[in-house]
Backbone bond lengths (Angstrom), bond angles and torsions (degrees), N, CA, C in turn:
res aa  C-N    CA-C-N  psi(-1)  N-CA   C-N-CA  omega(-1)  CA-C   N-CA-C  phi
1 M - - - 1.464 - - 1.526 109.18 -
2 K 1.301 115.76 128.74 1.457 120.68 -178.11 1.523 110.17 -93.31
3 W 1.334 115.02 125.91 1.462 120.23 179.75 1.529 109.16 -93.98
4 L 1.336 114.43 145.35 1.454 119.76 178.22 1.519 110.56 -71.62
5 H 1.303 115.76 136.95 1.461 120.47 173.78 1.530 108.44 -69.88
6 P 1.337 117.95 145.21 1.476 118.61 -179.70 1.528 113.47 -53.98
7 S 1.331 117.24 -34.59 1.461 118.71 179.05 1.523 111.31 -67.72
8 E 1.353 117.29 -36.93 1.455 120.82 177.98 1.533 111.07 -67.99
9 L 1.336 115.77 -40.64 1.451 119.49 177.42 1.529 110.73 -63.85
10 G 1.330 116.25 -42.10 1.461 119.67 178.60 1.522 111.99 -63.70
11 F 1.334 116.36 -40.34 1.460 119.66 178.04 1.523 111.15 -63.83
12 A 1.350 117.06 -40.27 1.463 120.52 179.91 1.521 111.09 -64.78
13 V 1.341 116.76 -42.52 1.466 120.17 178.58 1.521 110.32 -65.89
14 R 1.305 117.02 -41.64 1.466 121.05 178.37 1.525 111.13 -61.36
15 Q 1.340 116.29 -43.55 1.463 119.88 179.73 1.520 111.11 -65.74
16 L 1.334 116.54 -36.95 1.471 119.96 177.51 1.517 110.85 -62.72
17 L 1.331 116.99 -43.71 1.463 120.44 178.63 1.522 111.36 -64.60
18 V 1.332 116.07 -38.25 1.474 119.42 177.50 1.531 110.53 -62.89
19 D 1.332 116.48 -44.17 1.466 120.51 -179.78 1.525 111.45 -64.51
20 L 1.336 116.38 -41.73 1.463 119.69 178.69 1.527 111.35 -64.78
21 G 1.326 116.20 -40.38 1.458 119.64 177.79 1.519 112.02 -63.99
22 Y 1.334 116.42 -41.78 1.465 119.86 178.11 1.526 110.89 -63.54
23 A 1.338 116.67 -42.33 1.460 120.12 178.79 1.527 111.24 -63.80
24 A 1.324 117.43 -40.90 1.464 120.66 179.30 1.528 111.19 -63.93
25 R 1.333 117.02 -42.81 1.464 119.64 178.31 1.530 111.24 -64.34
26 M 1.321 116.40 -38.63 1.459 119.91 178.84 1.527 111.28 -65.23
27 L 1.340 116.64 -41.80 1.463 119.83 179.62 1.525 111.22 -64.06
28 V 1.328 116.70 -43.96 1.464 120.14 177.97 1.528 110.68 -61.14
29 R 1.324 116.22 -40.78 1.455 119.46 -179.64 1.523 111.56 -65.11
30 L 1.325 118.00 -39.10 1.455 120.81 178.32 1.526 111.13 -63.75
31 F 1.327 116.83 -37.23 1.467 119.42 176.89 1.525 111.23 -67.48
32 T 1.324 116.85 -39.07 1.475 119.39 -179.23 1.521 112.45 -70.90
33 L 1.328 118.25 -17.18 1.468 121.38 -179.70 1.521 112.71 -87.33
34 L 1.323 118.14 7.78 1.468 120.37 -179.50 1.525 111.47 -58.48
35 G 1.343 117.30 -45.25 1.461 120.04 -179.72 1.518 112.61 -61.86
36 V 1.327 116.64 -38.53 1.465 120.37 178.51 1.518 110.56 -66.86
37 V 1.318 117.03 -40.04 1.458 121.29 -179.02 1.531 110.66 -66.29
38 L 1.325 117.23 -38.88 1.461 120.41 -178.11 1.527 112.24 -66.19
39 R 1.327 117.12 -20.56 1.463 119.21 177.17 1.533 112.19 -75.48
40 R 1.339 115.62 -14.37 1.471 120.45 176.00 1.535 108.12 -130.07
41 P 1.323 116.79 71.07 1.469 119.66 -172.49 1.524 114.06 -66.53
42 R 1.326 116.89 -21.88 1.459 117.61 -177.97 1.528 111.78 -64.21
43 L 1.327 116.67 -33.72 1.458 119.34 176.87 1.524 111.23 -60.50
44 V 1.324 116.22 -38.34 1.465 120.11 -179.39 1.522 110.96 -73.50
45 T 1.332 117.06 -43.84 1.465 119.48 -178.46 1.532 111.71 -63.29
46 E 1.318 116.75 -36.63 1.464 118.88 176.58 1.520 111.83 -63.22
47 Q 1.324 116.16 -39.73 1.458 119.87 179.24 1.526 111.92 -73.56
48 I 1.334 117.97 -32.94 1.465 120.43 174.76 1.526 109.52 -61.76
49 H 1.331 115.95 -41.97 1.465 119.78 177.04 1.530 110.40 -63.04
50 F 1.324 116.41 -42.45 1.467 120.01 -178.41 1.529 111.17 -66.77
51 L 1.321 116.90 -45.18 1.465 120.47 -176.00 1.518 112.31 -80.24
52 G 1.338 116.51 -42.46 1.452 120.34 -173.84 1.513 113.84 -83.99
53 N 1.331 116.25 -51.46 1.457 119.52 -175.40 1.519 111.92 -66.16
54 Y 1.315 116.81 -39.83 1.459 119.74 -179.42 1.525 112.43 -74.60
55 S 1.327 117.72 -15.74 1.467 121.27 175.48 1.522 112.04 -94.39
56 L 1.324 116.84 -3.93 1.462 119.84 -171.92 1.521 112.17 -67.50
57 A 1.329 117.75 -37.40 1.468 120.22 -176.61 1.525 111.38 -61.75
58 I 1.332 116.80 -48.81 1.460 119.14 -178.62 1.526 111.15 -67.86
59 I 1.335 117.53 -31.39 1.465 120.93 176.99 1.531 110.34 -66.88
60 L 1.325 117.03 -44.29 1.462 120.65 -178.86 1.529 111.64 -64.91
61 V 1.314 116.43 -47.78 1.468 119.86 -178.37 1.526 110.72 -65.28
62 S 1.330 116.91 -45.36 1.464 119.90 -179.60 1.524 111.07 -64.61
63 G 1.335 117.44 -43.57 1.458 119.82 179.22 1.518 112.45 -61.67
64 L 1.331 116.37 -39.40 1.465 119.59 -179.97 1.524 111.22 -63.84
65 F 1.322 117.41 -45.51 1.462 119.51 -178.15 1.526 112.03 -73.16
66 I 1.324 117.24 -32.29 1.472 118.97 173.19 1.519 109.89 -62.54
67 G 1.334 117.35 -40.43 1.463 120.82 176.04 1.517 111.99 -62.78
68 F 1.333 116.88 -40.82 1.467 119.72 176.47 1.527 110.95 -58.80
69 V 1.320 116.67 -47.00 1.465 120.89 -177.74 1.526 110.86 -65.52
70 L 1.330 116.68 -42.39 1.468 119.24 178.29 1.520 111.20 -62.64
71 G 1.336 116.99 -38.08 1.456 119.88 177.98 1.522 111.86 -62.38
72 L 1.324 116.80 -44.81 1.464 120.32 -179.78 1.524 111.95 -68.50
73 Q 1.332 116.39 -51.19 1.459 119.77 -177.48 1.528 111.10 -66.02
74 G 1.330 116.65 -41.52 1.458 119.56 -179.50 1.514 112.43 -63.36
75 Y 1.319 117.36 -40.56 1.466 120.08 179.79 1.526 110.74 -66.13
76 N 1.340 117.25 -42.10 1.470 119.73 -179.65 1.523 111.82 -62.67
77 I 1.331 116.67 -32.78 1.470 119.51 179.25 1.521 110.87 -79.45
78 L 1.330 117.21 -46.75 1.460 120.58 -174.26 1.521 113.08 -68.64
79 Q 1.329 117.47 -31.58 1.466 118.41 -177.66 1.522 112.08 -68.12
80 R 1.334 117.75 -21.13 1.463 120.30 176.43 1.528 111.39 -64.28
81 Y 1.323 116.55 -28.19 1.466 121.56 -177.12 1.523 111.90 -110.04
82 G 1.323 117.04 12.43 1.457 121.10 178.65 1.508 113.51 66.53
83 S 1.331 117.59 30.37 1.471 121.64 -177.23 1.524 111.85 -121.30
84 S 1.317 117.51 33.58 1.461 120.10 -177.37 1.527 112.46 -63.79
85 E 1.341 117.54 -21.23 1.469 119.08 178.16 1.528 112.09 -70.15
86 S 1.344 117.35 -13.20 1.469 121.26 177.53 1.527 112.55 -89.34
87 L 1.323 116.69 13.76 1.456 119.94 -178.21 1.524 111.59 -61.15
88 G 1.324 117.13 -40.88 1.465 119.78 179.65 1.519 112.10 -61.33
89 L 1.335 116.55 -40.47 1.465 120.47 178.53 1.519 110.76 -64.43
90 L 1.341 116.92 -43.04 1.461 120.49 179.79 1.527 111.29 -62.25
91 V 1.309 116.59 -45.68 1.462 120.60 -178.95 1.523 110.65 -63.95
92 A 1.332 116.76 -45.94 1.465 120.37 -177.06 1.519 111.92 -64.75
93 L 1.331 117.51 -46.90 1.466 119.83 -179.18 1.524 111.67 -65.53
94 S 1.326 116.99 -39.01 1.461 119.54 178.63 1.522 111.38 -61.64
95 L 1.322 116.28 -37.56 1.465 120.30 -176.94 1.521 112.15 -79.19
96 V 1.325 117.23 -51.78 1.471 118.25 -172.79 1.522 112.13 -73.16
97 R 1.328 117.35 -27.10 1.469 119.31 179.69 1.526 112.80 -84.48
98 E 1.329 117.25 -44.90 1.461 119.88 -169.27 1.522 113.54 -124.60
99 L 1.317 116.74 -65.48 1.462 119.80 -168.43 1.521 112.68 -64.55
100 G 1.322 117.54 -37.11 1.456 119.15 179.68 1.524 112.61 -59.82
101 P 1.339 118.28 -59.59 1.468 118.86 179.54 1.528 113.94 -63.75
102 V 1.342 118.10 -42.52 1.463 120.25 -172.85 1.524 111.49 -71.51
103 V 1.326 117.35 -52.18 1.461 119.97 -177.78 1.528 110.62 -65.39
104 S 1.326 116.97 -38.70 1.468 119.54 176.94 1.523 110.88 -61.02
105 A 1.332 117.01 -41.47 1.463 120.09 179.73 1.523 111.26 -65.81
106 L 1.335 117.33 -39.60 1.463 119.50 178.14 1.521 111.53 -66.03
107 L 1.323 116.56 -40.92 1.467 119.74 176.53 1.522 110.95 -67.82
108 F 1.320 116.45 -37.48 1.462 120.96 177.86 1.524 110.66 -63.56
109 A 1.327 116.70 -39.23 1.457 120.09 177.83 1.521 111.09 -65.52
110 G 1.332 116.77 -39.89 1.450 120.06 -178.82 1.510 113.56 -73.04
111 R 1.329 117.16 -33.38 1.460 120.08 -177.58 1.532 112.25 -94.34
112 A 1.325 117.38 -61.20 1.461 121.09 -174.60 1.528 111.72 -81.76
113 G 1.340 117.08 -37.03 1.461 119.16 -177.77 1.519 112.58 -62.91
114 T 1.316 116.52 -45.70 1.461 119.47 178.42 1.519 111.31 -64.68
115 S 1.324 116.25 -35.83 1.471 119.67 178.09 1.514 111.36 -62.64
116 L 1.345 116.11 -44.03 1.465 120.13 178.92 1.525 111.26 -63.68
117 T 1.323 116.72 -45.24 1.462 119.54 -179.19 1.523 111.07 -62.03
118 A 1.330 116.45 -45.55 1.459 119.51 -179.56 1.527 110.96 -64.66
119 E 1.327 116.76 -39.66 1.469 119.84 -179.47 1.523 111.65 -64.42
120 I 1.327 116.56 -48.80 1.467 120.11 -179.83 1.523 110.21 -67.00
121 G 1.334 117.27 -39.97 1.447 120.23 178.94 1.519 112.78 -62.90
122 L 1.317 117.06 -40.57 1.462 120.03 178.17 1.528 111.41 -69.44
123 M 1.319 116.72 -34.54 1.467 119.12 174.75 1.523 111.03 -63.80
124 K 1.332 115.68 -37.67 1.464 118.79 177.59 1.525 111.01 -70.67
125 A 1.337 116.38 -41.62 1.452 119.40 179.29 1.527 111.75 -65.22
126 G 1.326 117.34 -34.03 1.456 121.63 176.92 1.510 114.28 -83.97
127 E 1.330 116.65 6.09 1.468 124.08 177.29 1.526 112.67 62.48
128 Q 1.319 116.84 24.47 1.458 119.78 176.32 1.525 111.43 -71.36
129 L 1.338 116.23 -38.07 1.465 119.08 178.17 1.528 110.46 -66.87
130 A 1.331 116.68 -39.65 1.467 119.69 176.80 1.520 111.33 -64.31
131 A 1.338 116.47 -36.99 1.467 119.69 177.84 1.527 111.31 -65.14
132 M 1.335 117.06 -36.76 1.463 120.11 176.47 1.523 110.82 -62.11
133 E 1.329 115.96 -44.23 1.465 119.65 178.94 1.523 111.33 -62.86
134 M 1.335 117.06 -36.64 1.459 120.40 178.02 1.531 111.83 -64.95
135 M 1.347 116.40 -29.21 1.466 121.29 178.58 1.527 111.94 -93.59
136 A 1.335 117.05 14.78 1.467 123.09 178.24 1.527 111.81 63.90
137 V 1.342 116.83 31.62 1.461 122.28 174.58 1.525 107.96 -107.16
138 D 1.304 116.75 124.15 1.461 121.32 -178.53 1.528 109.33 -75.67
139 P 1.342 118.98 113.31 1.474 119.64 -179.06 1.524 113.33 -65.73
140 V 1.330 117.32 -29.35 1.464 119.22 177.58 1.529 110.14 -65.52
141 Q 1.308 116.84 -42.73 1.463 121.27 -179.78 1.525 111.83 -72.60
142 R 1.320 116.92 -39.54 1.468 120.58 -173.51 1.515 113.09 -85.93
143 V 1.345 117.81 -34.03 1.459 121.08 -173.01 1.528 112.03 -108.53
144 L 1.331 117.16 -50.97 1.454 120.06 -172.57 1.520 113.43 -76.51
145 A 1.334 117.66 -45.20 1.461 120.30 -173.90 1.530 113.35 -60.93
146 P 1.346 120.32 -46.85 1.481 118.41 178.21 1.525 112.68 -60.88
147 R 1.313 117.36 -38.26 1.469 120.08 178.78 1.527 111.35 -69.22
148 F 1.316 116.49 -35.82 1.463 119.52 178.61 1.519 111.16 -63.28
149 W 1.318 116.82 -50.94 1.455 119.64 -177.72 1.523 112.25 -70.64
150 A 1.321 117.89 -28.19 1.459 120.13 174.19 1.525 110.54 -65.30
151 G 1.331 117.07 -41.44 1.461 119.98 176.46 1.513 112.71 -65.11
152 V 1.332 116.85 -37.49 1.464 120.71 178.37 1.530 110.64 -63.77
153 V 1.327 117.64 -36.73 1.468 121.50 179.16 1.527 110.97 -76.78
154 A 1.332 117.26 -41.87 1.463 120.82 -172.68 1.519 112.87 -70.80
155 M 1.329 118.14 -35.91 1.460 120.54 -173.23 1.534 112.96 -62.45
156 P 1.346 121.06 -48.83 1.472 119.06 177.67 1.529 113.28 -61.77
157 L 1.331 117.26 -34.77 1.465 119.74 178.11 1.522 110.95 -65.79
158 L 1.326 116.56 -42.52 1.465 119.83 177.84 1.531 111.51 -64.98
159 A 1.324 116.66 -38.70 1.468 119.59 177.93 1.522 111.35 -64.43
160 A 1.329 117.15 -38.95 1.469 120.62 177.78 1.523 110.87 -64.88
161 V 1.325 116.68 -42.87 1.462 120.47 177.54 1.527 110.45 -63.05
162 F 1.322 116.80 -42.64 1.466 121.38 178.89 1.529 110.37 -58.39
163 S 1.327 117.14 -47.18 1.467 120.32 -178.29 1.524 111.06 -65.54
164 A 1.343 116.98 -41.59 1.464 120.18 -179.41 1.528 111.37 -63.66
165 V 1.331 116.47 -45.59 1.464 119.91 179.33 1.526 110.46 -66.84
166 G 1.329 117.86 -36.18 1.454 120.53 177.51 1.518 112.59 -63.84
167 I 1.322 117.32 -38.84 1.465 120.76 176.99 1.525 110.40 -64.32
168 I 1.322 116.37 -40.88 1.464 119.72 176.98 1.532 110.06 -62.91
169 G 1.338 116.54 -41.12 1.457 119.22 176.80 1.516 112.74 -62.05
170 G 1.339 116.95 -41.06 1.453 120.04 175.99 1.516 112.34 -63.48
171 W 1.344 116.98 -36.58 1.466 121.14 177.60 1.531 110.63 -66.78
172 V 1.314 117.01 -41.40 1.467 120.20 -179.89 1.531 110.27 -60.06
173 V 1.332 116.76 -47.09 1.465 119.79 -178.71 1.526 111.00 -70.99
174 G 1.347 116.43 -47.13 1.456 119.37 -174.01 1.513 113.48 -70.61
175 V 1.323 117.27 -43.96 1.465 120.93 -173.88 1.521 111.17 -90.92
176 L 1.318 117.90 -52.49 1.460 120.76 -173.48 1.530 112.55 -76.81
177 M 1.323 117.70 -37.56 1.462 119.94 -175.39 1.526 112.95 -93.58
178 I 1.333 117.25 -44.48 1.470 120.20 -175.61 1.520 111.36 -89.45
179 G 1.317 117.29 -37.42 1.455 119.79 177.95 1.510 115.26 106.65
180 V 1.335 118.02 19.78 1.467 120.74 174.34 1.530 108.57 -65.96
181 D 1.326 116.46 144.23 1.463 120.67 -179.15 1.529 110.27 -63.03
182 S 1.321 116.02 127.78 1.462 120.38 -176.27 1.526 111.88 -64.92
183 G 1.338 116.80 -39.67 1.463 119.25 179.16 1.513 112.00 -63.31
184 A 1.329 117.03 -42.11 1.464 120.40 178.31 1.530 110.56 -66.09
185 F 1.321 117.39 -38.23 1.461 121.40 179.73 1.525 110.98 -57.72
186 W 1.340 116.48 -49.83 1.469 119.89 -176.20 1.530 112.22 -79.09
187 S 1.336 118.30 -36.51 1.464 119.97 -177.53 1.522 111.81 -68.43
188 Q 1.333 117.34 -40.75 1.464 120.13 176.41 1.532 110.77 -62.57
189 M 1.309 116.46 -37.66 1.454 120.51 178.48 1.532 110.64 -65.98
190 Q 1.309 117.47 -46.56 1.461 120.88 -179.04 1.520 111.74 -65.18
191 T 1.325 116.80 -33.86 1.459 120.09 -178.97 1.527 112.22 -75.71
192 G 1.328 117.51 -38.77 1.456 120.64 -171.29 1.511 116.08 -91.96
193 V 1.325 118.39 -20.75 1.466 120.70 -176.59 1.528 108.86 -91.31
194 E 1.329 116.76 120.86 1.451 122.54 177.55 1.531 109.87 -91.43
195 V 1.319 115.63 134.31 1.465 119.94 -174.74 1.524 110.61 -64.57
196 F 1.323 117.27 -50.53 1.464 120.12 -174.84 1.530 111.78 -80.51
197 E 1.325 117.62 -40.71 1.460 120.06 -174.95 1.525 111.91 -74.86
198 D 1.316 117.63 -41.16 1.462 121.08 -175.50 1.530 111.84 -96.98
199 V 1.321 116.30 -60.49 1.464 119.56 -178.20 1.528 110.93 -66.21
200 G 1.332 116.86 -42.58 1.455 120.13 -179.11 1.514 112.57 -63.97
201 N 1.328 116.90 -44.12 1.461 119.33 178.28 1.524 111.77 -65.71
202 G 1.333 116.37 -35.11 1.454 119.11 175.88 1.520 112.05 -64.30
203 M 1.325 117.53 -38.16 1.461 120.70 178.00 1.529 110.78 -69.23
204 I 1.337 116.99 -36.12 1.473 119.52 176.09 1.527 109.60 -62.97
205 K 1.326 116.69 -42.29 1.465 119.72 176.97 1.522 111.15 -58.81
206 S 1.324 116.53 -47.72 1.466 119.65 -177.63 1.521 111.13 -64.51
207 L 1.331 117.49 -33.04 1.468 119.91 177.26 1.528 110.61 -66.88
208 V 1.324 116.84 -44.81 1.461 120.68 178.00 1.527 110.25 -63.02
209 F 1.316 116.84 -41.78 1.468 120.10 178.69 1.526 110.91 -64.83
210 G 1.330 117.21 -37.92 1.454 119.97 178.12 1.518 111.77 -62.99
211 I 1.328 116.75 -43.32 1.463 120.38 176.58 1.520 110.50 -61.24
212 T 1.331 116.52 -45.24 1.467 120.87 -175.96 1.523 112.01 -65.67
213 V 1.327 116.73 -51.35 1.464 120.38 -175.33 1.528 110.59 -65.17
214 T 1.324 117.39 -44.88 1.462 120.16 -178.21 1.519 110.89 -65.23
215 F 1.336 116.91 -42.36 1.465 119.76 -179.73 1.523 111.21 -64.86
216 V 1.322 117.48 -43.82 1.469 120.15 179.08 1.526 110.22 -60.96
217 A 1.327 117.09 -43.11 1.471 120.21 -178.90 1.524 111.39 -63.45
218 L 1.334 116.50 -45.17 1.462 119.37 -179.03 1.528 111.56 -67.77
219 L 1.326 116.71 -41.52 1.463 119.95 -178.71 1.524 111.21 -64.26
220 Q 1.320 116.96 -43.13 1.459 119.85 -179.42 1.530 111.30 -64.67
221 G 1.315 116.87 -37.40 1.458 118.73 176.24 1.510 112.76 -69.98
222 Y 1.330 116.70 -34.07 1.467 120.91 -176.18 1.522 112.48 -74.43
223 I 1.340 117.36 -31.24 1.469 120.11 -176.02 1.528 112.74 -103.79
224 C 1.320 118.11 4.46 1.459 119.60 -176.03 1.526 111.18 -71.67
225 Q 1.311 115.14 161.64 1.461 120.83 174.83 1.530 108.89 -69.64
226 P 1.328 118.52 134.45 1.470 120.68 -175.13 1.519 112.69 -78.15
227 T 1.318 116.08 55.87 1.455 122.34 177.58 1.534 108.19 -135.68
228 P 1.339 118.21 159.99 1.474 118.73 176.64 1.521 112.97 -55.86
229 E 1.335 117.00 -40.79 1.463 120.12 178.47 1.523 111.01 -66.08
230 G 1.331 117.10 -39.08 1.458 120.30 178.32 1.514 112.54 -64.69
231 V 1.318 117.24 -39.60 1.465 120.58 178.57 1.523 110.54 -66.54
232 S 1.332 117.75 -41.72 1.462 120.37 179.83 1.530 111.07 -64.78
233 R 1.330 117.36 -39.66 1.470 119.81 177.05 1.517 111.56 -66.48
234 A 1.319 117.18 -39.10 1.462 120.16 178.32 1.521 111.10 -64.42
235 T 1.322 116.98 -38.47 1.473 120.10 177.87 1.525 110.86 -63.69
236 T 1.323 116.39 -41.31 1.467 119.57 177.37 1.519 111.06 -65.01
237 R 1.327 117.25 -42.67 1.470 120.66 178.99 1.523 110.94 -62.37
238 T 1.309 117.71 -34.98 1.461 120.16 179.27 1.519 111.18 -59.38
239 V 1.326 116.93 -48.35 1.464 120.43 -178.82 1.527 110.82 -63.73
240 V 1.334 116.97 -44.50 1.466 120.69 -176.46 1.529 110.72 -66.84
241 I 1.334 116.53 -52.53 1.465 120.31 -176.26 1.523 111.10 -65.47
242 A 1.340 117.23 -44.69 1.462 119.89 -178.77 1.524 111.33 -64.29
243 S 1.324 117.88 -41.53 1.466 120.23 -179.75 1.522 111.55 -64.47
244 L 1.335 116.87 -45.64 1.464 119.94 178.19 1.521 111.44 -64.22
245 A 1.330 116.56 -39.00 1.468 119.79 179.07 1.522 111.29 -64.78
246 V 1.324 117.01 -40.12 1.467 120.54 178.96 1.525 110.64 -62.94
247 L 1.321 117.12 -46.09 1.468 119.90 -178.97 1.518 111.67 -66.54
248 G 1.318 117.16 -40.20 1.458 119.61 177.54 1.519 112.56 -66.13
249 L 1.326 116.92 -45.03 1.461 120.21 178.39 1.517 111.72 -65.93
250 D 1.322 117.40 -31.10 1.469 119.85 177.95 1.517 110.75 -62.30
251 F 1.322 116.62 -42.52 1.468 119.02 177.46 1.527 111.26 -63.50
252 I 1.324 116.70 -44.82 1.466 120.37 -178.19 1.528 110.48 -63.89
253 L 1.326 116.96 -46.40 1.462 120.22 -178.58 1.519 111.75 -66.73
254 T 1.337 116.53 -38.51 1.473 119.48 177.87 1.515 110.89 -63.71
255 A 1.331 117.26 -41.94 1.462 120.49 177.78 1.524 111.75 -62.56
256 M 1.321 117.11 -38.07 1.456 120.89 -179.33 1.522 112.18 -73.46
257 M 1.336 116.61 -36.79 1.468 120.58 -173.23 1.512 113.71 -84.63
258 F 1.329 117.26 -41.68 1.459 119.84 -168.69 1.530 113.73 -114.14
259 S 1.337 118.29 -9.03 1.458 119.06 -177.33 1.515 113.12 -108.57
260 I 1.337 117.04 -21.63 1.459 119.54 -176.81 1.525 109.18 -94.19
């Protein structure tokens, strides 16, 4: 087993701190460019269509089948305790609190995040970003910022659609297939789900996940090596880093929202 020399370990730690500092400065800069982006809203709306509309199919299909599974699993568990009428509450809370924001963010990272990384990476490899700088056009302001804010807007909307379709899927399995009373399904859900505590916290999660996934995708594309191999590695890093960040932030946000 080869041990790292102290100088190599120090260099690795130093490089990690440099990378984290660069990422932090980039994130702050993207937030400060909100006013500039709002002066050209068409750039953002085009990216919302690209990120949101093209991700809608996988969100709808995944949400529907997640709802089917929750309906089946929830009924099998609740009927043991004679509480099958609470199936709607179980499905709704599972989706709006956890599965809606988390699964949507993971799908968003796999579909839209990789697309952003590959697009920015190919622009860098084709020297388009360098050409913008030569013409005194800031690529961060012109290319990255509209895509960042489009991802921040699109992610909560996709999470809401995912949760809504999942609830419908749970209703189809629970009411139409198994035979749970439809009135009990919806009334238990309306009584037990709090708008601000449950739905609101779920939307906050999806907003944080949207910021995280979009920023990771853009950063990886912006700093990748301008070669085909570099772009492919950056795309892989986007999925890995964004997925781990989403799961880690989910634990932190859940602890802050529901445990304190």
